[in-house]
N, CA, C and O atoms as a printed pandas DataFrame, in Angstrom:
     atom_number atom_name residue_name chain_id  residue_number  x_coord  y_coord  z_coord
0              1         N          MET        A               1   81.594   64.826   78.621
1              2        CA          MET        A               1   81.451   65.727   77.494
2              3         C          MET        A               1   80.436   66.805   77.899
3              4         O          MET        A               1   79.347   66.498   78.383
4              5         N          ASN        A               2   80.806   68.035   77.697
5              6        CA          ASN        A               2   79.866   69.103   78.042
6              7         C          ASN        A               2   78.934   69.388   76.860
7              8         O          ASN        A               2   79.087   68.820   75.779
8              9         N          ARG        A               3   77.981   70.267   77.087
9             10        CA          ARG        A               3   76.936   70.556   76.111
10            11         C          ARG        A               3   77.502   71.040   74.776
11            12         O          ARG        A               3   77.129   70.525   73.722
12            13         N          LEU        A               4   78.396   72.025   74.815
13            14        CA          LEU        A               4   78.934   72.576   73.564
14            15         C          LEU        A               4   79.796   71.565   72.817
15            16         O          LEU        A               4   79.776   71.531   71.586
16            17         N          GLN        A               5   80.549   70.745   73.536
17            18        CA          GLN        A               5   81.347   69.704   72.877
18            19         C          GLN        A               5   80.434   68.704   72.164
19            20         O          GLN        A               5   80.705   68.298   71.034
20            21         N          LEU        A               6   79.351   68.315   72.838
21            22        CA          LEU        A               6   78.410   67.386   72.218
22            23         C          LEU        A               6   77.790   68.007   70.973
23            24         O          LEU        A               6   77.725   67.365   69.925
24            25         N          TYR        A               7   77.337   69.249   71.081
25            26        CA          TYR        A               7   76.700   69.902   69.944
26            27         C          TYR        A               7   77.673   70.059   68.777
27            28         O          TYR        A               7   77.298   69.846   67.624
28            29         N          ARG        A               8   78.892   70.422   69.064
29            30        CA          ARG        A               8   79.906   70.562   68.012
30            31         C          ARG        A               8   80.141   69.206   67.336
31            32         O          ARG        A               8   80.198   69.122   66.109
32            33         N          THR        A               9   80.274   68.162   68.130
33            34        CA          THR        A               9   80.517   66.827   67.592
34            35         C          THR        A               9   79.344   66.360   66.727
35            36         O          THR        A               9   79.547   65.827   65.636
36            37         N          LEU        A              10   78.125   66.561   67.213
37            38        CA          LEU        A              10   76.943   66.163   66.445
38            39         C          LEU        A              10   76.845   66.915   65.127
39            40         O          LEU        A              10   76.556   66.316   64.091
40            41         N          LEU        A              11   77.083   68.220   65.158
41            42        CA          LEU        A              11   76.990   69.017   63.933
42            43         C          LEU        A              11   78.046   68.604   62.923
43            44         O          LEU        A              11   77.745   68.462   61.737
44            45         N          VAL        A              12   79.280   68.408   63.373
45            46        CA          VAL        A              12   80.349   67.999   62.452
46            47         C          VAL        A              12   80.047   66.622   61.869
47            48         O          VAL        A              12   80.189   66.417   60.664
48            49         N          ALA        A              13   79.632   65.678   62.713
49            50        CA          ALA        A              13   79.328   64.327   62.234
50            51         C          ALA        A              13   78.192   64.346   61.221
51            52         O          ALA        A              13   78.253   63.645   60.211
52            53         N          CYS        A              14   77.169   65.132   61.477
53            54        CA          CYS        A              14   76.040   65.196   60.543
54            55         C          CYS        A              14   76.421   65.879   59.237
55            56         O          CYS        A              14   75.985   65.447   58.170
56            57         N          VAL        A              15   77.216   66.926   59.299
57            58        CA          VAL        A              15   77.662   67.591   58.071
58            59         C          VAL        A              15   78.486   66.619   57.227
59            60         O          VAL        A              15   78.292   66.533   56.014
60            61         N          VAL        A              16   79.397   65.896   57.857
61            62        CA          VAL        A              16   80.202   64.908   57.127
62            63         C          VAL        A              16   79.283   63.836   56.529
63            64         O          VAL        A              16   79.470   63.430   55.382
64            65         N          GLY        A              17   78.295   63.379   57.302
65            66        CA          GLY        A              17   77.349   62.385   56.793
66            67         C          GLY        A              17   76.543   62.893   55.617
67            68         O          GLY        A              17   76.348   62.178   54.635
68            69         N          PHE        A              18   76.072   64.132   55.715
69            70        CA          PHE        A              18   75.317   64.723   54.604
70            71         C          PHE        A              18   76.196   64.831   53.358
71            72         O          PHE        A              18   75.746   64.509   52.258
72            73         N          ILE        A              19   77.425   65.274   53.515
73            74        CA          ILE        A              19   78.346   65.384   52.372
74            75         C          ILE        A              19   78.572   64.015   51.744
75            76         O          ILE        A              19   78.566   63.874   50.521
76            77         N          TYR        A              20   78.772   63.006   52.595
77            78        CA          TYR        A              20   78.974   61.644   52.104
78            79         C          TYR        A              20   77.772   61.186   51.275
79            80         O          TYR        A              20   77.937   60.635   50.186
80            81         N          LEU        A              21   76.573   61.414   51.789
81            82        CA          LEU        A              21   75.375   60.974   51.071
82            83         C          LEU        A              21   75.136   61.777   49.796
83            84         O          LEU        A              21   74.745   61.212   48.775
84            85         N          LEU        A              22   75.367   63.088   49.845
85            86        CA          LEU        A              22   75.082   63.944   48.695
86            87         C          LEU        A              22   76.093   63.781   47.561
87            88         O          LEU        A              22   75.739   63.925   46.391
88            89         N          THR        A              23   77.345   63.484   47.898
89            90        CA          THR        A              23   78.365   63.354   46.865
90            91         C          THR        A              23   78.378   61.978   46.234
91            92         O          THR        A              23   78.958   61.789   45.165
92            93         N          GLY        A              24   77.741   61.015   46.885
93            94        CA          GLY        A              24   77.754   59.657   46.343
94            95         C          GLY        A              24   79.089   58.975   46.502
95            96         O          GLY        A              24   79.360   57.976   45.836
96            97         N          ALA        A              25   79.935   59.503   47.383
97            98        CA          ALA        A              25   81.243   58.889   47.617
98            99         C          ALA        A              25   81.036   57.483   48.172
99           100         O          ALA        A              25   80.105   57.230   48.935
100          101         N          SER        A              26   81.903   56.598   47.781
101          102        CA          SER        A              26   81.814   55.244   48.334
102          103         C          SER        A              26   83.177   54.851   48.893
103          104         O          SER        A              26   84.224   55.136   48.310
104          105         N          PHE        A              27   83.123   54.204   50.014
105          106        CA          PHE        A              27   84.329   53.757   50.679
106          107         C          PHE        A              27   84.262   52.251   50.840
107          108         O          PHE        A              27   83.202   51.691   51.117
108          109         N          THR        A              28   85.382   51.612   50.668
109          110        CA          THR        A              28   85.450   50.183   50.903
110          111         C          THR        A              28   85.448   49.960   52.407
111          112         O          THR        A              28   86.205   50.597   53.140
112          113         N          CYS        A              29   84.603   49.064   52.854
113          114        CA          CYS        A              29   84.526   48.761   54.276
114          115         C          CYS        A              29   85.828   48.113   54.726
115          116         O          CYS        A              29   86.212   47.052   54.233
116          117         N          PHE        A              30   86.492   48.756   55.657
117          118        CA          PHE        A              30   87.767   48.259   56.174
118          119         C          PHE        A              30   87.592   46.882   56.806
119          120         O          PHE        A              30   88.402   45.983   56.580
120          121         N          PHE        A              31   86.544   46.721   57.588
121          122        CA          PHE        A              31   86.286   45.456   58.277
122          123         C          PHE        A              31   86.072   44.324   57.272
123          124         O          PHE        A              31   86.639   43.241   57.410
124          125         N          LYS        A              32   85.243   44.593   56.257
125          126        CA          LYS        A              32   84.936   43.559   55.265
126          127         C          LYS        A              32   86.147   43.225   54.397
127          128         O          LYS        A              32   86.333   42.071   54.011
128          129         N          SER        A              33   86.968   44.227   54.089
129          130        CA          SER        A              33   88.134   43.962   53.254
130          131         C          SER        A              33   89.171   43.099   53.990
131          132         O          SER        A              33   89.930   42.371   53.350
132          133         N          ILE        A              34   89.207   43.175   55.317
133          134        CA          ILE        A              34   90.169   42.375   56.084
134          135         C          ILE        A              34   89.606   40.992   56.413
135          136         O          ILE        A              34   90.302   39.986   56.274
136          137         N          THR        A              35   88.332   40.944   56.854
137          138        CA          THR        A              35   87.765   39.673   57.331
138          139         C          THR        A              35   87.002   38.906   56.260
139          140         O          THR        A              35   86.858   37.686   56.349
140          141         N          GLY        A              36   86.514   39.615   55.251
141          142        CA          GLY        A              36   85.714   38.964   54.225
142          143         C          GLY        A              36   84.244   38.848   54.582
143          144         O          GLY        A              36   83.447   38.356   53.783
144          145         N          ILE        A              37   83.877   39.298   55.778
145          146        CA          ILE        A              37   82.468   39.287   56.166
146          147         C          ILE        A              37   82.018   40.722   56.416
147          148         O          ILE        A              37   82.826   41.567   56.801
148          149         N          PRO        A              38   80.735   41.002   56.199
149          150        CA          PRO        A              38   80.259   42.368   56.395
150          151         C          PRO        A              38   80.328   42.792   57.870
151          152         O          PRO        A              38   80.192   41.971   58.777
152          153         N          CYS        A              39   80.537   44.063   58.075
153          154        CA          CYS        A              39   80.549   44.595   59.438
154          155         C          CYS        A              39   79.111   44.725   59.936
155          156         O          CYS        A              39   78.181   44.636   59.134
156          157         N          PRO        A              40   78.905   44.931   61.229
157          158        CA          PRO        A              40   77.539   45.045   61.745
158          159         C          PRO        A              40   76.738   46.188   61.116
159          160         O          PRO        A              40   75.508   46.132   61.102
160          161         N          ALA        A              41   77.394   47.203   60.605
161          162        CA          ALA        A              41   76.692   48.347   60.011
162          163         C          ALA        A              41   76.609   48.253   58.491
163          164         O          ALA        A              41   76.126   49.182   57.843
164          165         N          CYS        A              42   77.067   47.160   57.919
165          166        CA          CYS        A              42   77.074   47.023   56.467
166          167         C          CYS        A              42   75.662   47.157   55.911
167          168         O          CYS        A              42   74.749   46.462   56.355
168          169         N          GLY        A              43   75.484   48.038   54.953
169          170        CA          GLY        A              43   74.189   48.257   54.331
170          171         C          GLY        A              43   73.420   49.432   54.888
171          172         O          GLY        A              43   72.316   49.726   54.430
172          173         N          THR        A              44   73.992   50.112   55.879
173          174        CA          THR        A              44   73.299   51.249   56.483
174          175         C          THR        A              44   73.097   52.374   55.477
175          176         O          THR        A              44   72.015   52.957   55.416
176          177         N          THR        A              45   74.113   52.686   54.692
177          178        CA          THR        A              45   74.001   53.750   53.690
178          179         C          THR        A              45   72.927   53.403   52.668
179          180         O          THR        A              45   72.127   54.259   52.291
180          181         N          ARG        A              46   72.906   52.153   52.219
181          182        CA          ARG        A              46   71.886   51.739   51.250
182          183         C          ARG        A              46   70.482   51.913   51.824
183          184         O          ARG        A              46   69.564   52.319   51.112
184          185         N          PHE        A              47   70.315   51.609   53.107
185          186        CA          PHE        A              47   69.000   51.755   53.727
186          187         C          PHE        A              47   68.589   53.218   53.770
187          188         O          PHE        A              47   67.443   53.551   53.467
188          189         N          ILE        A              48   69.519   54.098   54.144
189          190        CA          ILE        A              48   69.217   55.527   54.209
190          191         C          ILE        A              48   68.856   56.053   52.825
191          192         O          ILE        A              48   68.004   56.933   52.697
192          193         N          GLN        A              49   69.496   55.521   51.794
193          194        CA          GLN        A              49   69.230   55.963   50.435
194          195         C          GLN        A              49   67.963   55.343   49.849
195          196         O          GLN        A              49   67.609   55.632   48.706
196          197         N          GLY        A              50   67.277   54.496   50.617
197          198        CA          GLY        A              50   65.992   53.977   50.185
198          199         C          GLY        A              50   65.973   52.539   49.717
199          200         O          GLY        A              50   64.929   52.057   49.277
200          201         N          ASP        A              51   67.090   51.839   49.797
201          202        CA          ASP        A              51   67.110   50.427   49.407
202          203         C          ASP        A              51   66.746   49.592   50.630
203          204         O          ASP        A              51   67.621   49.119   51.355
204          205         N          TYR        A              52   65.448   49.417   50.848
205          206        CA          TYR        A              52   64.979   48.731   52.050
206          207         C          TYR        A              52   65.069   47.214   51.937
207          208         O          TYR        A              52   64.935   46.516   52.942
208          209         N          THR        A              53   65.297   46.687   50.722
209          210        CA          THR        A              53   65.393   45.238   50.575
210          211         C          THR        A              53   66.806   44.739   50.848
211          212         O          THR        A              53   66.975   43.660   51.417
212          213         N          GLN        A              54   67.819   45.496   50.456
213          214        CA          GLN        A              54   69.207   45.083   50.664
214          215         C          GLN        A              54   69.915   45.893   51.740
215          216         O          GLN        A              54   71.058   45.602   52.092
216          217         N          GLY        A              55   69.237   46.907   52.262
217          218        CA          GLY        A              55   69.862   47.756   53.262
218          219         C          GLY        A              55   69.791   47.161   54.655
219          220         O          GLY        A              55   69.169   46.121   54.874
220          221         N          ASN        A              56   70.430   47.827   55.579
221          222        CA          ASN        A              56   70.520   47.397   56.969
222          223         C          ASN        A              56   69.523   48.203   57.804
223          224         O          ASN        A              56   69.545   49.433   57.753
224          225         N          PRO        A              57   68.652   47.546   58.568
225          226        CA          PRO        A              57   67.675   48.282   59.375
226          227         C          PRO        A              57   68.292   49.240   60.391
227          228         O          PRO        A              57   67.595   50.125   60.887
228          229         N          LEU        A              58   69.572   49.094   60.714
229          230        CA          LEU        A              58   70.215   50.066   61.592
230          231         C          LEU        A              58   70.198   51.451   60.960
231          232         O          LEU        A              58   70.396   52.454   61.645
232          233         N          GLY        A              59   69.963   51.502   59.662
233          234        CA          GLY        A              59   69.863   52.777   58.966
234          235         C          GLY        A              59   68.744   53.649   59.507
235          236         O          GLY        A              59   68.793   54.871   59.371
236          237         N          ILE        A              60   67.729   53.035   60.123
237          238        CA          ILE        A              60   66.648   53.813   60.728
238          239         C          ILE        A              60   67.223   54.748   61.791
239          240         O          ILE        A              60   66.858   55.921   61.859
240          241         N          PHE        A              61   68.115   54.223   62.610
241          242        CA          PHE        A              61   68.695   55.026   63.691
242          243         C          PHE        A              61   69.661   56.076   63.153
243          244         O          PHE        A              61   69.701   57.205   63.641
244          245         N          VAL        A              62   70.430   55.696   62.154
245          246        CA          VAL        A              62   71.355   56.655   61.554
246          247         C          VAL        A              62   70.574   57.759   60.852
247          248         O          VAL        A              62   70.922   58.935   60.959
248          249         N          GLY        A              63   69.522   57.383   60.137
249          250        CA          GLY        A              63   68.683   58.372   59.472
250          251         C          GLY        A              63   68.025   59.315   60.465
251          252         O          GLY        A              63   67.944   60.521   60.232
252          253         N          ALA        A              64   67.558   58.759   61.570
253          254        CA          ALA        A              64   66.947   59.600   62.604
254          255         C          ALA        A              64   67.973   60.559   63.207
255          256         O          ALA        A              64   67.632   61.677   63.592
256          257         N          ALA        A              65   69.208   60.126   63.285
257          258        CA          ALA        A              65   70.260   60.981   63.843
258          259         C          ALA        A              65   70.492   62.216   62.974
259          260         O          ALA        A              65   70.991   63.230   63.461
260          261         N          PHE        A              66   70.135   62.136   61.693
261          262        CA          PHE        A              66   70.308   63.297   60.826
262          263         C          PHE        A              66   69.335   64.425   61.167
263          264         O          PHE        A              66   69.467   65.536   60.652
264          265         N          LEU        A              67   68.369   64.147   62.023
265          266        CA          LEU        A              67   67.466   65.196   62.486
266          267         C          LEU        A              67   68.055   65.958   63.675
267          268         O          LEU        A              67   67.553   67.020   64.042
268          269         N          LEU        A              68   69.108   65.424   64.269
269          270        CA          LEU        A              68   69.709   66.067   65.439
270          271         C          LEU        A              68   70.170   67.504   65.206
271          272         O          LEU        A              68   70.035   68.325   66.113
272          273         N          PRO        A              69   70.707   67.849   64.034
273          274        CA          PRO        A              69   71.114   69.248   63.846
274          275         C          PRO        A              69   69.977   70.239   64.054
275          276         O          PRO        A              69   70.209   71.357   64.515
276          277         N          LEU        A              70   68.754   69.844   63.721
277          278        CA          LEU        A              70   67.620   70.747   63.946
278          279         C          LEU        A              70   67.441   71.021   65.436
279          280         O          LEU        A              70   67.228   72.165   65.835
280          281         N          GLY        A              71   67.528   69.980   66.257
281          282        CA          GLY        A              71   67.424   70.154   67.703
282          283         C          GLY        A              71   68.576   70.943   68.273
283          284         O          GLY        A              71   68.390   71.778   69.158
284          285         N          VAL        A              72   69.781   70.680   67.762
285          286        CA          VAL        A              72   70.970   71.399   68.242
286          287         C          VAL        A              72   70.855   72.880   67.902
287          288         O          VAL        A              72   71.104   73.733   68.754
288          289         N          ILE        A              73   70.482   73.188   66.672
289          290        CA          ILE        A              73   70.345   74.589   66.258
290          291         C          ILE        A              73   69.269   75.277   67.093
291          292         O          ILE        A              73   69.451   76.413   67.530
292          293         N          PHE        A              74   68.148   74.588   67.312
293          294        CA          PHE        A              74   67.096   75.152   68.160
294          295         C          PHE        A              74   67.621   75.432   69.566
295          296         O          PHE        A              74   67.356   76.493   70.131
296          297         N          ASP        A              75   68.368   74.479   70.131
297          298        CA          ASP        A              75   68.928   74.672   71.473
298          299         C          ASP        A              75   69.918   75.838   71.508
299          300         O          ASP        A              75   69.933   76.616   72.462
300          301         N          LEU        A              76   70.734   75.954   70.475
301          302        CA          LEU        A              76   71.716   77.041   70.455
302          303         C          LEU        A              76   71.031   78.405   70.340
303          304         O          LEU        A              76   71.446   79.369   70.982
304          305         N          ILE        A              77   69.985   78.479   69.524
305          306        CA          ILE        A              77   69.267   79.747   69.369
306          307         C          ILE        A              77   68.494   80.094   70.637
307          308         O          ILE        A              77   68.499   81.243   71.079
308          309         N          SER        A              78   67.832   79.099   71.217
309          310        CA          SER        A              78   67.000   79.359   72.404
310          311         C          SER        A              78   67.782   79.251   73.716
311          312         O          SER        A              78   67.234   79.458   74.799
312          313         N          ARG        A              79   69.067   78.925   73.597
313          314        CA          ARG        A              79   69.928   78.706   74.768
314          315         C          ARG        A              79   69.387   77.593   75.666
315          316         O          ARG        A              79   69.523   77.632   76.889
316          317         N          GLY        A              80   68.782   76.619   75.032
317          318        CA          GLY        A              80   68.230   75.481   75.758
318          319         C          GLY        A              80   69.227   74.335   75.815
319          320         O          GLY        A              80   70.363   74.452   75.355
320          321         N          ASP        A              81   68.781   73.238   76.385
321          322        CA          ASP        A              81   69.646   72.065   76.482
322          323         C          ASP        A              81   68.859   70.764   76.300
323          324         O          ASP        A              81   69.186   69.746   76.911
324          325         N          HIS        A              82   67.827   70.801   75.463
325          326        CA          HIS        A              82   66.979   69.631   75.271
326          327         C          HIS        A              82   67.746   68.436   74.716
327          328         O          HIS        A              82   67.610   67.321   75.220
328          329         N          VAL        A              83   68.547   68.663   73.685
329          330        CA          VAL        A              83   69.307   67.577   73.067
330          331         C          VAL        A              83   70.335   67.037   74.058
331          332         O          VAL        A              83   70.533   65.826   74.147
332          333         N          PHE        A              84   70.981   67.917   74.794
333          334        CA          PHE        A              84   71.984   67.488   75.772
334          335         C          PHE        A              84   71.335   66.640   76.868
335          336         O          PHE        A              84   71.882   65.607   77.256
336          337         N          ARG        A              85   70.186   67.065   77.362
337          338        CA          ARG        A              85   69.496   66.287   78.398
338          339         C          ARG        A              85   69.030   64.937   77.851
339          340         O          ARG        A              85   69.083   63.930   78.556
340          341         N          ALA        A              86   68.580   64.915   76.612
341          342        CA          ALA        A              86   68.181   63.646   75.984
342          343         C          ALA        A              86   69.381   62.717   75.847
343          344         O          ALA        A              86   69.271   61.514   76.082
344          345         N          TYR        A              87   70.537   63.282   75.464
345          346        CA          TYR        A              87   71.764   62.500   75.362
346          347         C          TYR        A              87   72.134   61.892   76.710
347          348         O          TYR        A              87   72.462   60.708   76.792
348          349         N          LEU        A              88   72.082   62.696   77.762
349          350        CA          LEU        A              88   72.410   62.196   79.100
350          351         C          LEU        A              88   71.440   61.091   79.527
351          352         O          LEU        A              88   71.854   60.110   80.145
352          353         N          TRP        A              89   70.146   61.248   79.200
353          354        CA          TRP        A              89   69.150   60.239   79.550
354          355         C          TRP        A              89   69.433   58.925   78.821
355          356         O          TRP        A              89   69.400   57.854   79.427
356          357         N          VAL        A              90   69.712   59.013   77.507
357          358        CA          VAL        A              90   70.001   57.808   76.721
358          359         C          VAL        A              90   71.279   57.146   77.231
359          360         O          VAL        A              90   71.338   55.922   77.356
360          361         N          GLU        A              91   72.290   57.943   77.522
361          362        CA          GLU        A              91   73.540   57.379   78.037
362          363         C          GLU        A              91   73.304   56.653   79.358
363          364         O          GLU        A              91   73.844   55.567   79.572
364          365         N          LYS        A              92   72.517   57.232   80.229
365          366        CA          LYS        A              92   72.207   56.614   81.521
366          367         C          LYS        A              92   71.470   55.289   81.314
367          368         O          LYS        A              92   71.781   54.295   81.969
368          369         N          LYS        A              93   70.495   55.277   80.406
369          370        CA          LYS        A              93   69.743   54.042   80.124
370          371         C          LYS        A              93   70.644   52.957   79.542
371          372         O          LYS        A              93   70.525   51.785   79.902
372          373         N          CYS        A              94   71.546   53.350   78.642
373          374        CA          CYS        A              94   72.425   52.373   77.993
374          375         C          CYS        A              94   73.436   51.765   78.957
375          376         O          CYS        A              94   73.998   50.707   78.674
376          377         N          ARG        A              95   73.671   52.410   80.074
377          378        CA          ARG        A              95   74.592   51.878   81.082
378          379         C          ARG        A              95   73.924   50.843   81.991
379          380         O          ARG        A              95   74.605   50.166   82.761
380          381         N          GLN        A              96   72.622   50.718   81.909
381          382        CA          GLN        A              96   71.926   49.698   82.689
382          383         C          GLN        A              96   72.189   48.344   82.035
383          384         O          GLN        A              96   72.018   48.192   80.826
384          385         N          PRO        A              97   72.608   47.356   82.840
385          386        CA          PRO        A              97   73.006   46.059   82.259
386          387         C          PRO        A              97   71.953   45.428   81.346
387          388         O          PRO        A              97   72.298   44.942   80.269
388          389         N          PHE        A              98   70.690   45.423   81.744
389          390        CA          PHE        A              98   69.668   44.792   80.911
390          391         C          PHE        A              98   69.554   45.486   79.556
391          392         O          PHE        A              98   69.489   44.826   78.518
392          393         N          ILE        A              99   69.531   46.808   79.569
393          394        CA          ILE        A              99   69.416   47.572   78.319
394          395         C          ILE        A              99   70.662   47.356   77.462
395          396         O          ILE        A              99   70.556   47.156   76.252
396          397         N          ALA        A             100   71.839   47.394   78.085
397          398        CA          ALA        A             100   73.085   47.201   77.334
398          399         C          ALA        A             100   73.118   45.822   76.684
399          400         O          ALA        A             100   73.484   45.698   75.515
400          401         N          ILE        A             101   72.742   44.792   77.427
401          402        CA          ILE        A             101   72.727   43.431   76.876
402          403         C          ILE        A             101   71.712   43.325   75.750
403          404         O          ILE        A             101   71.987   42.709   74.720
404          405         N          LEU        A             102   70.546   43.918   75.937
405          406        CA          LEU        A             102   69.518   43.900   74.895
406          407         C          LEU        A             102   70.009   44.580   73.614
407          408         O          LEU        A             102   69.818   44.050   72.519
408          409         N          LEU        A             103   70.637   45.745   73.746
409          410        CA          LEU        A             103   71.137   46.455   72.567
410          411         C          LEU        A             103   72.248   45.675   71.869
411          412         O          LEU        A             103   72.292   45.609   70.640
412          413         N          ILE        A             104   73.141   45.090   72.655
413          414        CA          ILE        A             104   74.223   44.270   72.068
414          415         C          ILE        A             104   73.626   43.068   71.349
415          416         O          ILE        A             104   74.065   42.721   70.252
416          417         N          ALA        A             105   72.627   42.429   71.957
417          418        CA          ALA        A             105   71.981   41.277   71.322
418          419         C          ALA        A             105   71.309   41.679   70.012
419          420         O          ALA        A             105   71.383   40.947   69.026
420          421         N          LEU        A             106   70.653   42.841   69.998
421          422        CA          LEU        A             106   70.015   43.299   68.764
422          423         C          LEU        A             106   71.030   43.570   67.659
423          424         O          LEU        A             106   70.790   43.243   66.496
424          425         N          VAL        A             107   72.157   44.165   68.021
425          426        CA          VAL        A             107   73.205   44.411   67.020
426          427         C          VAL        A             107   73.754   43.086   66.499
427          428         O          VAL        A             107   73.982   42.934   65.298
428          429         N          LEU        A             108   73.969   42.124   67.402
429          430        CA          LEU        A             108   74.480   40.820   66.976
430          431         C          LEU        A             108   73.474   40.087   66.083
431          432         O          LEU        A             108   73.859   39.489   65.078
432          433         N          LEU        A             109   72.195   40.131   66.443
433          434        CA          LEU        A             109   71.167   39.521   65.594
434          435         C          LEU        A             109   71.111   40.191   64.224
435          436         O          LEU        A             109   70.973   39.521   63.201
436          437         N          ASN        A             110   71.217   41.489   64.216
437          438        CA          ASN        A             110   71.227   42.224   62.954
438          439         C          ASN        A             110   72.454   41.850   62.132
439          440         O          ASN        A             110   72.379   41.734   60.909
440          441         N          TRP        A             111   73.581   41.663   62.810
441          442        CA          TRP        A             111   74.808   41.283   62.116
442          443         C          TRP        A             111   74.657   39.904   61.481
443          444         O          TRP        A             111   75.068   39.702   60.338
444          445         N          VAL        A             112   74.075   38.958   62.206
445          446        CA          VAL        A             112   73.833   37.628   61.657
446          447         C          VAL        A             112   72.925   37.730   60.433
447          448         O          VAL        A             112   73.161   37.073   59.419
448          449         N          TRP        A             113   71.883   38.562   60.536
449          450        CA          TRP        A             113   70.960   38.754   59.411
450          451         C          TRP        A             113   71.704   39.355   58.215
451          452         O          TRP        A             113   71.477   38.954   57.074
452          453         N          THR        A             114   72.585   40.308   58.478
453          454        CA          THR        A             114   73.362   40.946   57.401
454          455         C          THR        A             114   74.260   39.928   56.704
455          456         O          THR        A             114   74.356   39.917   55.477
456          457         N          ILE        A             115   74.907   39.086   57.476
457          458        CA          ILE        A             115   75.765   38.055   56.901
458          459         C          ILE        A             115   74.916   37.065   56.107
459          460         O          ILE        A             115   75.289   36.675   55.001
460          461         N          TYR        A             116   73.787   36.663   56.662
461          462        CA          TYR        A             116   72.878   35.721   55.996
462          463         C          TYR        A             116   72.413   36.265   54.639
463          464         O          TYR        A             116   72.345   35.528   53.655
464          465         N          LYS        A             117   72.096   37.558   54.601
465          466        CA          LYS        A             117   71.642   38.175   53.340
466          467         C          LYS        A             117   72.775   38.376   52.347
467          468         O          LYS        A             117   72.531   38.618   51.165
468          469         N          GLY        A             118   74.019   38.278   52.821
469          470        CA          GLY        A             118   75.159   38.442   51.929
470          471         C          GLY        A             118   75.430   39.875   51.546
471          472         O          GLY        A             118   75.891   40.143   50.436
472          473         N          LEU        A             119   75.151   40.810   52.451
473          474        CA          LEU        A             119   75.407   42.212   52.147
474          475         C          LEU        A             119   76.866   42.419   52.136
475          476         O          LEU        A             119   77.329   43.536   51.900
């Protein structure tokens, strides 16, 4: 993925996310409706909206991602590539087996916690 493709994708995803949060639209979780158990991301929206007791801590990362448009806009105006270089660095780190296993384990632990809480 080149720089402009990444920036376009990030901006579109964030705009859709902002619209989703601002309109209060709710969608039935496809995974939960088929399996009867919450998906690993179940409760992320609630966490972003401030429900820290019933929300999913993965919402911290999703919420932080909503700051990306500021970096993208700054890069586009200044003709920089800070966000793109950060993306490449994170992608490189995530491809390392230890980091990948650690991240997968954290998602699985979070999923178990989500199921335990009955989200």
